[in-house]
PyMOL Python script that loads the backbone (N, CA, C, O; Angstrom):
from pymol import cmd

cmd.read_pdbstr("""\
ATOM      1  N   MET A   1     -20.216-140.829 164.909  1.00  0.00           N
ATOM      2  CA  MET A   1     -21.393-140.474 165.670  1.00  0.00           C
ATOM      3  C   MET A   1     -21.472-138.960 165.792  1.00  0.00           C
ATOM      4  O   MET A   1     -20.472-138.249 165.693  1.00  0.00           O
ATOM      5  N   ARG A   2     -22.672-138.502 166.005  1.00  0.00           N
ATOM      6  CA  ARG A   2     -22.910-137.064 166.125  1.00  0.00           C
ATOM      7  C   ARG A   2     -24.021-136.845 167.136  1.00  0.00           C
ATOM      8  O   ARG A   2     -25.022-137.561 167.147  1.00  0.00           O
ATOM      9  N   HIS A   3     -23.830-135.854 167.977  1.00  0.00           N
ATOM     10  CA  HIS A   3     -24.850-135.468 168.956  1.00  0.00           C
ATOM     11  C   HIS A   3     -25.321-134.065 168.594  1.00  0.00           C
ATOM     12  O   HIS A   3     -24.509-133.162 168.393  1.00  0.00           O
ATOM     13  N   VAL A   4     -26.628-133.889 168.513  1.00  0.00           N
ATOM     14  CA  VAL A   4     -27.216-132.599 168.160  1.00  0.00           C
ATOM     15  C   VAL A   4     -28.061-132.134 169.335  1.00  0.00           C
ATOM     16  O   VAL A   4     -29.000-132.815 169.747  1.00  0.00           O
ATOM     17  N   MET A   5     -27.716-130.964 169.872  1.00  0.00           N
ATOM     18  CA  MET A   5     -28.471-130.398 170.996  1.00  0.00           C
ATOM     19  C   MET A   5     -29.556-129.475 170.448  1.00  0.00           C
ATOM     20  O   MET A   5     -29.274-128.530 169.710  1.00  0.00           O
ATOM     21  N   LEU A   6     -30.787-129.763 170.818  1.00  0.00           N
ATOM     22  CA  LEU A   6     -31.917-128.945 170.383  1.00  0.00           C
ATOM     23  C   LEU A   6     -32.276-127.933 171.460  1.00  0.00           C
ATOM     24  O   LEU A   6     -32.150-128.223 172.649  1.00  0.00           O
ATOM     25  N   PRO A   7     -32.724-126.744 171.052  1.00  0.00           N
ATOM     26  CA  PRO A   7     -33.270-125.807 172.036  1.00  0.00           C
ATOM     27  C   PRO A   7     -34.497-126.429 172.699  1.00  0.00           C
ATOM     28  O   PRO A   7     -35.202-127.232 172.086  1.00  0.00           O
ATOM     29  N   LYS A   8     -34.744-126.060 173.936  1.00  0.00           N
ATOM     30  CA  LYS A   8     -35.836-126.664 174.709  1.00  0.00           C
ATOM     31  C   LYS A   8     -37.193-126.513 174.019  1.00  0.00           C
ATOM     32  O   LYS A   8     -38.019-127.424 174.086  1.00  0.00           O
ATOM     33  N   ASP A   9     -37.438-125.370 173.354  1.00  0.00           N
ATOM     34  CA  ASP A   9     -38.737-125.175 172.712  1.00  0.00           C
ATOM     35  C   ASP A   9     -38.939-126.107 171.516  1.00  0.00           C
ATOM     36  O   ASP A   9     -40.076-126.454 171.197  1.00  0.00           O
ATOM     37  N   ILE A  10     -37.870-126.511 170.859  1.00  0.00           N
ATOM     38  CA  ILE A  10     -37.975-127.472 169.754  1.00  0.00           C
ATOM     39  C   ILE A  10     -37.960-128.900 170.287  1.00  0.00           C
ATOM     40  O   ILE A  10     -38.626-129.777 169.737  1.00  0.00           O
ATOM     41  N   ALA A  11     -37.211-129.133 171.346  1.00  0.00           N
ATOM     42  CA  ALA A  11     -37.084-130.481 171.912  1.00  0.00           C
ATOM     43  C   ALA A  11     -38.422-131.044 172.378  1.00  0.00           C
ATOM     44  O   ALA A  11     -38.598-132.262 172.418  1.00  0.00           O
ATOM     45  N   LYS A  12     -39.349-130.190 172.723  1.00  0.00           N
ATOM     46  CA  LYS A  12     -40.653-130.697 173.179  1.00  0.00           C
ATOM     47  C   LYS A  12     -41.427-131.383 172.051  1.00  0.00           C
ATOM     48  O   LYS A  12     -42.415-132.070 172.310  1.00  0.00           O
ATOM     49  N   HIS A  13     -40.990-131.203 170.810  1.00  0.00           N
ATOM     50  CA  HIS A  13     -41.641-131.842 169.666  1.00  0.00           C
ATOM     51  C   HIS A  13     -41.004-133.178 169.286  1.00  0.00           C
ATOM     52  O   HIS A  13     -41.470-133.842 168.360  1.00  0.00           O
ATOM     53  N   VAL A  14     -39.951-133.574 169.988  1.00  0.00           N
ATOM     54  CA  VAL A  14     -39.294-134.855 169.707  1.00  0.00           C
ATOM     55  C   VAL A  14     -40.186-135.980 170.226  1.00  0.00           C
ATOM     56  O   VAL A  14     -40.569-135.968 171.395  1.00  0.00           O
ATOM     57  N   PRO A  15     -40.523-136.955 169.374  1.00  0.00           N
ATOM     58  CA  PRO A  15     -41.375-138.057 169.835  1.00  0.00           C
ATOM     59  C   PRO A  15     -40.683-138.885 170.914  1.00  0.00           C
ATOM     60  O   PRO A  15     -39.477-139.124 170.855  1.00  0.00           O
ATOM     61  N   LYS A  16     -41.454-139.310 171.885  1.00  0.00           N
ATOM     62  CA  LYS A  16     -40.910-140.112 172.981  1.00  0.00           C
ATOM     63  C   LYS A  16     -41.102-141.606 172.750  1.00  0.00           C
ATOM     64  O   LYS A  16     -40.545-142.426 173.480  1.00  0.00           O
ATOM     65  N   THR A  17     -41.890-141.962 171.735  1.00  0.00           N
ATOM     66  CA  THR A  17     -42.252-143.367 171.524  1.00  0.00           C
ATOM     67  C   THR A  17     -41.434-144.077 170.456  1.00  0.00           C
ATOM     68  O   THR A  17     -41.471-145.304 170.367  1.00  0.00           O
ATOM     69  N   HIS A  18     -40.695-143.326 169.646  1.00  0.00           N
ATOM     70  CA  HIS A  18     -39.936-143.964 168.566  1.00  0.00           C
ATOM     71  C   HIS A  18     -38.757-143.092 168.143  1.00  0.00           C
ATOM     72  O   HIS A  18     -38.706-141.898 168.440  1.00  0.00           O
ATOM     73  N   LEU A  19     -37.814-143.715 167.446  1.00  0.00           N
ATOM     74  CA  LEU A  19     -36.710-142.975 166.847  1.00  0.00           C
ATOM     75  C   LEU A  19     -37.233-142.281 165.593  1.00  0.00           C
ATOM     76  O   LEU A  19     -38.121-142.793 164.910  1.00  0.00           O
ATOM     77  N   MET A  20     -36.680-141.129 165.306  1.00  0.00           N
ATOM     78  CA  MET A  20     -37.195-140.340 164.193  1.00  0.00           C
ATOM     79  C   MET A  20     -36.596-140.757 162.856  1.00  0.00           C
ATOM     80  O   MET A  20     -35.432-141.147 162.765  1.00  0.00           O
ATOM     81  N   SER A  21     -37.420-140.665 161.834  1.00  0.00           N
ATOM     82  CA  SER A  21     -36.953-140.848 160.465  1.00  0.00           C
ATOM     83  C   SER A  21     -36.225-139.568 160.043  1.00  0.00           C
ATOM     84  O   SER A  21     -36.298-138.544 160.723  1.00  0.00           O
ATOM     85  N   GLU A  22     -35.533-139.645 158.926  1.00  0.00           N
ATOM     86  CA  GLU A  22     -34.832-138.458 158.426  1.00  0.00           C
ATOM     87  C   GLU A  22     -35.815-137.317 158.169  1.00  0.00           C
ATOM     88  O   GLU A  22     -35.505-136.158 158.445  1.00  0.00           O
ATOM     89  N   THR A  23     -36.976-137.633 157.650  1.00  0.00           N
ATOM     90  CA  THR A  23     -37.987-136.601 157.396  1.00  0.00           C
ATOM     91  C   THR A  23     -38.398-135.915 158.690  1.00  0.00           C
ATOM     92  O   THR A  23     -38.535-134.693 158.728  1.00  0.00           O
ATOM     93  N   GLU A  24     -38.594-136.690 159.749  1.00  0.00           N
ATOM     94  CA  GLU A  24     -39.018-136.113 161.028  1.00  0.00           C
ATOM     95  C   GLU A  24     -37.964-135.177 161.598  1.00  0.00           C
ATOM     96  O   GLU A  24     -38.294-134.063 162.004  1.00  0.00           O
ATOM     97  N   TRP A  25     -36.688-135.603 161.639  1.00  0.00           N
ATOM     98  CA  TRP A  25     -35.699-134.711 162.241  1.00  0.00           C
ATOM     99  C   TRP A  25     -35.404-133.513 161.356  1.00  0.00           C
ATOM    100  O   TRP A  25     -35.065-132.444 161.862  1.00  0.00           O
ATOM    101  N   ARG A  26     -35.525-133.669 160.047  1.00  0.00           N
ATOM    102  CA  ARG A  26     -35.360-132.497 159.170  1.00  0.00           C
ATOM    103  C   ARG A  26     -36.506-131.507 159.383  1.00  0.00           C
ATOM    104  O   ARG A  26     -36.296-130.296 159.319  1.00  0.00           O
ATOM    105  N   ASN A  27     -37.710-132.009 159.633  1.00  0.00           N
ATOM    106  CA  ASN A  27     -38.849-131.121 159.897  1.00  0.00           C
ATOM    107  C   ASN A  27     -38.680-130.339 161.194  1.00  0.00           C
ATOM    108  O   ASN A  27     -39.294-129.286 161.363  1.00  0.00           O
ATOM    109  N   LEU A  28     -37.857-130.840 162.110  1.00  0.00           N
ATOM    110  CA  LEU A  28     -37.551-130.098 163.340  1.00  0.00           C
ATOM    111  C   LEU A  28     -36.491-129.019 163.101  1.00  0.00           C
ATOM    112  O   LEU A  28     -36.227-128.196 163.977  1.00  0.00           O
ATOM    113  N   GLY A  29     -35.887-129.030 161.908  1.00  0.00           N
ATOM    114  CA  GLY A  29     -34.884-128.025 161.584  1.00  0.00           C
ATOM    115  C   GLY A  29     -33.454-128.515 161.649  1.00  0.00           C
ATOM    116  O   GLY A  29     -32.526-127.722 161.488  1.00  0.00           O
ATOM    117  N   VAL A  30     -33.253-129.807 161.881  1.00  0.00           N
ATOM    118  CA  VAL A  30     -31.891-130.354 161.919  1.00  0.00           C
ATOM    119  C   VAL A  30     -31.377-130.444 160.486  1.00  0.00           C
ATOM    120  O   VAL A  30     -32.036-131.014 159.617  1.00  0.00           O
ATOM    121  N   GLN A  31     -30.189-129.874 160.245  1.00  0.00           N
ATOM    122  CA  GLN A  31     -29.591-129.886 158.915  1.00  0.00           C
ATOM    123  C   GLN A  31     -28.246-130.589 158.987  1.00  0.00           C
ATOM    124  O   GLN A  31     -27.347-130.159 159.709  1.00  0.00           O
ATOM    125  N   GLN A  32     -28.117-131.662 158.240  1.00  0.00           N
ATOM    126  CA  GLN A  32     -26.858-132.395 158.126  1.00  0.00           C
ATOM    127  C   GLN A  32     -26.923-133.220 156.850  1.00  0.00           C
ATOM    128  O   GLN A  32     -27.992-133.377 156.260  1.00  0.00           O
ATOM    129  N   SER A  33     -25.793-133.743 156.428  1.00  0.00           N
ATOM    130  CA  SER A  33     -25.755-134.507 155.191  1.00  0.00           C
ATOM    131  C   SER A  33     -26.594-135.778 155.303  1.00  0.00           C
ATOM    132  O   SER A  33     -26.940-136.215 156.400  1.00  0.00           O
ATOM    133  N   GLN A  34     -26.911-136.353 154.164  1.00  0.00           N
ATOM    134  CA  GLN A  34     -27.729-137.563 154.134  1.00  0.00           C
ATOM    135  C   GLN A  34     -26.957-138.746 154.701  1.00  0.00           C
ATOM    136  O   GLN A  34     -25.726-138.755 154.712  1.00  0.00           O
ATOM    137  N   GLY A  35     -27.698-139.738 155.170  1.00  0.00           N
ATOM    138  CA  GLY A  35     -27.079-140.959 155.661  1.00  0.00           C
ATOM    139  C   GLY A  35     -27.029-141.073 157.169  1.00  0.00           C
ATOM    140  O   GLY A  35     -26.731-142.146 157.692  1.00  0.00           O
ATOM    141  N   TRP A  36     -27.315-139.989 157.886  1.00  0.00           N
ATOM    142  CA  TRP A  36     -27.325-140.040 159.348  1.00  0.00           C
ATOM    143  C   TRP A  36     -28.625-140.663 159.825  1.00  0.00           C
ATOM    144  O   TRP A  36     -29.692-140.401 159.270  1.00  0.00           O
ATOM    145  N   VAL A  37     -28.527-141.499 160.868  1.00  0.00           N
ATOM    146  CA  VAL A  37     -29.681-142.213 161.416  1.00  0.00           C
ATOM    147  C   VAL A  37     -29.809-141.888 162.895  1.00  0.00           C
ATOM    148  O   VAL A  37     -28.841-141.995 163.648  1.00  0.00           O
ATOM    149  N   HIS A  38     -31.000-141.491 163.306  1.00  0.00           N
ATOM    150  CA  HIS A  38     -31.294-141.265 164.727  1.00  0.00           C
ATOM    151  C   HIS A  38     -31.361-142.646 165.364  1.00  0.00           C
ATOM    152  O   HIS A  38     -32.296-143.404 165.107  1.00  0.00           O
ATOM    153  N   TYR A  39     -30.364-142.981 166.201  1.00  0.00           N
ATOM    154  CA  TYR A  39     -30.230-144.363 166.658  1.00  0.00           C
ATOM    155  C   TYR A  39     -30.532-144.597 168.127  1.00  0.00           C
ATOM    156  O   TYR A  39     -30.634-145.752 168.541  1.00  0.00           O
ATOM    157  N   MET A  40     -30.680-143.555 168.933  1.00  0.00           N
ATOM    158  CA  MET A  40     -30.879-143.791 170.358  1.00  0.00           C
ATOM    159  C   MET A  40     -31.507-142.578 171.020  1.00  0.00           C
ATOM    160  O   MET A  40     -31.243-141.439 170.636  1.00  0.00           O
ATOM    161  N   ILE A  41     -32.347-142.837 172.026  1.00  0.00           N
ATOM    162  CA  ILE A  41     -32.901-141.780 172.875  1.00  0.00           C
ATOM    163  C   ILE A  41     -32.247-141.922 174.241  1.00  0.00           C
ATOM    164  O   ILE A  41     -32.377-142.958 174.893  1.00  0.00           O
ATOM    165  N   HIS A  42     -31.548-140.886 174.669  1.00  0.00           N
ATOM    166  CA  HIS A  42     -30.905-140.884 175.988  1.00  0.00           C
ATOM    167  C   HIS A  42     -31.873-140.201 176.948  1.00  0.00           C
ATOM    168  O   HIS A  42     -31.963-138.974 176.977  1.00  0.00           O
ATOM    169  N   GLN A  43     -32.594-140.994 177.731  1.00  0.00           N
ATOM    170  CA  GLN A  43     -33.686-140.472 178.559  1.00  0.00           C
ATOM    171  C   GLN A  43     -33.309-139.300 179.471  1.00  0.00           C
ATOM    172  O   GLN A  43     -34.108-138.373 179.603  1.00  0.00           O
ATOM    173  N   PRO A  44     -32.132-139.295 180.106  1.00  0.00           N
ATOM    174  CA  PRO A  44     -31.831-138.139 180.963  1.00  0.00           C
ATOM    175  C   PRO A  44     -31.714-136.816 180.189  1.00  0.00           C
ATOM    176  O   PRO A  44     -31.890-135.741 180.762  1.00  0.00           O
ATOM    177  N   GLU A  45     -31.413-136.903 178.877  1.00  0.00           N
ATOM    178  CA  GLU A  45     -31.252-135.688 178.074  1.00  0.00           C
ATOM    179  C   GLU A  45     -31.964-135.857 176.725  1.00  0.00           C
ATOM    180  O   GLU A  45     -31.304-135.976 175.693  1.00  0.00           O
ATOM    181  N   PRO A  46     -33.292-135.869 176.725  1.00  0.00           N
ATOM    182  CA  PRO A  46     -34.019-136.109 175.471  1.00  0.00           C
ATOM    183  C   PRO A  46     -33.874-134.977 174.455  1.00  0.00           C
ATOM    184  O   PRO A  46     -34.254-135.143 173.296  1.00  0.00           O
ATOM    185  N   HIS A  47     -33.331-133.827 174.870  1.00  0.00           N
ATOM    186  CA  HIS A  47     -33.116-132.717 173.932  1.00  0.00           C
ATOM    187  C   HIS A  47     -31.836-132.902 173.111  1.00  0.00           C
ATOM    188  O   HIS A  47     -31.545-132.093 172.231  1.00  0.00           O
ATOM    189  N   ILE A  48     -31.072-133.959 173.393  1.00  0.00           N
ATOM    190  CA  ILE A  48     -29.866-134.266 172.621  1.00  0.00           C
ATOM    191  C   ILE A  48     -30.170-135.463 171.727  1.00  0.00           C
ATOM    192  O   ILE A  48     -30.446-136.561 172.210  1.00  0.00           O
ATOM    193  N   LEU A  49     -30.116-135.235 170.415  1.00  0.00           N
ATOM    194  CA  LEU A  49     -30.374-136.304 169.453  1.00  0.00           C
ATOM    195  C   LEU A  49     -29.063-137.011 169.140  1.00  0.00           C
ATOM    196  O   LEU A  49     -28.045-136.360 168.904  1.00  0.00           O
ATOM    197  N   LEU A  50     -29.083-138.331 169.136  1.00  0.00           N
ATOM    198  CA  LEU A  50     -27.891-139.137 168.880  1.00  0.00           C
ATOM    199  C   LEU A  50     -27.999-139.747 167.488  1.00  0.00           C
ATOM    200  O   LEU A  50     -28.940-140.481 167.190  1.00  0.00           O
ATOM    201  N   PHE A  51     -27.022-139.433 166.642  1.00  0.00           N
ATOM    202  CA  PHE A  51     -27.006-139.903 165.260  1.00  0.00           C
ATOM    203  C   PHE A  51     -25.758-140.722 164.995  1.00  0.00           C
ATOM    204  O   PHE A  51     -24.723-140.538 165.636  1.00  0.00           O
ATOM    205  N   ARG A  52     -25.876-141.632 164.036  1.00  0.00           N
ATOM    206  CA  ARG A  52     -24.717-142.378 163.543  1.00  0.00           C
ATOM    207  C   ARG A  52     -24.933-142.648 162.063  1.00  0.00           C
ATOM    208  O   ARG A  52     -26.046-142.542 161.548  1.00  0.00           O
ATOM    209  N   ARG A  53     -23.851-142.995 161.398  1.00  0.00           N
ATOM    210  CA  ARG A  53     -23.957-143.431 160.009  1.00  0.00           C
ATOM    211  C   ARG A  53     -22.834-144.417 159.735  1.00  0.00           C
ATOM    212  O   ARG A  53     -21.787-144.364 160.380  1.00  0.00           O
ATOM    213  N   PRO A  54     -23.044-145.313 158.784  1.00  0.00           N
ATOM    214  CA  PRO A  54     -22.022-146.324 158.506  1.00  0.00           C
ATOM    215  C   PRO A  54     -20.764-145.690 157.935  1.00  0.00           C
ATOM    216  O   PRO A  54     -20.822-144.692 157.218  1.00  0.00           O
ATOM    217  N   LEU A  55     -19.635-146.285 158.266  1.00  0.00           N
ATOM    218  CA  LEU A  55     -18.380-145.841 157.676  1.00  0.00           C
ATOM    219  C   LEU A  55     -18.370-146.217 156.203  1.00  0.00           C
ATOM    220  O   LEU A  55     -18.897-147.263 155.827  1.00  0.00           O
ATOM    221  N   PRO A  56     -17.773-145.369 155.365  1.00  0.00           N
ATOM    222  CA  PRO A  56     -17.719-145.723 153.939  1.00  0.00           C
ATOM    223  C   PRO A  56     -16.854-146.968 153.746  1.00  0.00           C
ATOM    224  O   PRO A  56     -15.823-147.130 154.399  1.00  0.00           O
ATOM    225  N   SER A  57     -17.284-147.831 152.851  1.00  0.00           N
ATOM    226  CA  SER A  57     -16.485-149.034 152.587  1.00  0.00           C
ATOM    227  C   SER A  57     -15.253-148.647 151.782  1.00  0.00           C
ATOM    228  O   SER A  57     -15.313-147.803 150.888  1.00  0.00           O
ATOM    229  N   GLN A  58     -14.145-149.277 152.116  1.00  0.00           N
ATOM    230  CA  GLN A  58     -12.888-148.977 151.422  1.00  0.00           C
ATOM    231  C   GLN A  58     -12.580-150.104 150.449  1.00  0.00           C
ATOM    232  O   GLN A  58     -12.599-151.279 150.815  1.00  0.00           O
ATOM    233  N   LYS A  59     -12.300-149.735 149.219  1.00  0.00           N
ATOM    234  CA  LYS A  59     -11.959-150.731 148.199  1.00  0.00           C
ATOM    235  C   LYS A  59     -10.442-150.864 148.144  1.00  0.00           C
ATOM    236  O   LYS A  59      -9.721-149.870 148.224  1.00  0.00           O
ATOM    237  N   SER A  60      -9.963-152.098 148.007  1.00  0.00           N
ATOM    238  CA  SER A  60      -8.508-152.293 147.963  1.00  0.00           C
ATOM    239  C   SER A  60      -7.963-152.316 146.563  1.00  0.00           C
ATOM    240  O   SER A  60      -6.757-152.472 146.373  1.00  0.00           O
TER     241      SER A  60
END
""", "prot")
cmd.dss("prot")
cmd.show_as("cartoon", "prot")
cmd.util.cbc("prot")
cmd.orient("prot")
């Protein structure tokens, strides 16, 4: 999991009605590797984006 804190002036552009697609959060200036998913909005701190991505599968 990863938490990204946005500056207040950028955070006002975060949608309140839905989780963002990768295109949406990249358009806000968030830079991270592919595969991260915006999975939750924490209402007390909407300027903090919560991301997760699946663990890589391990082959035996």
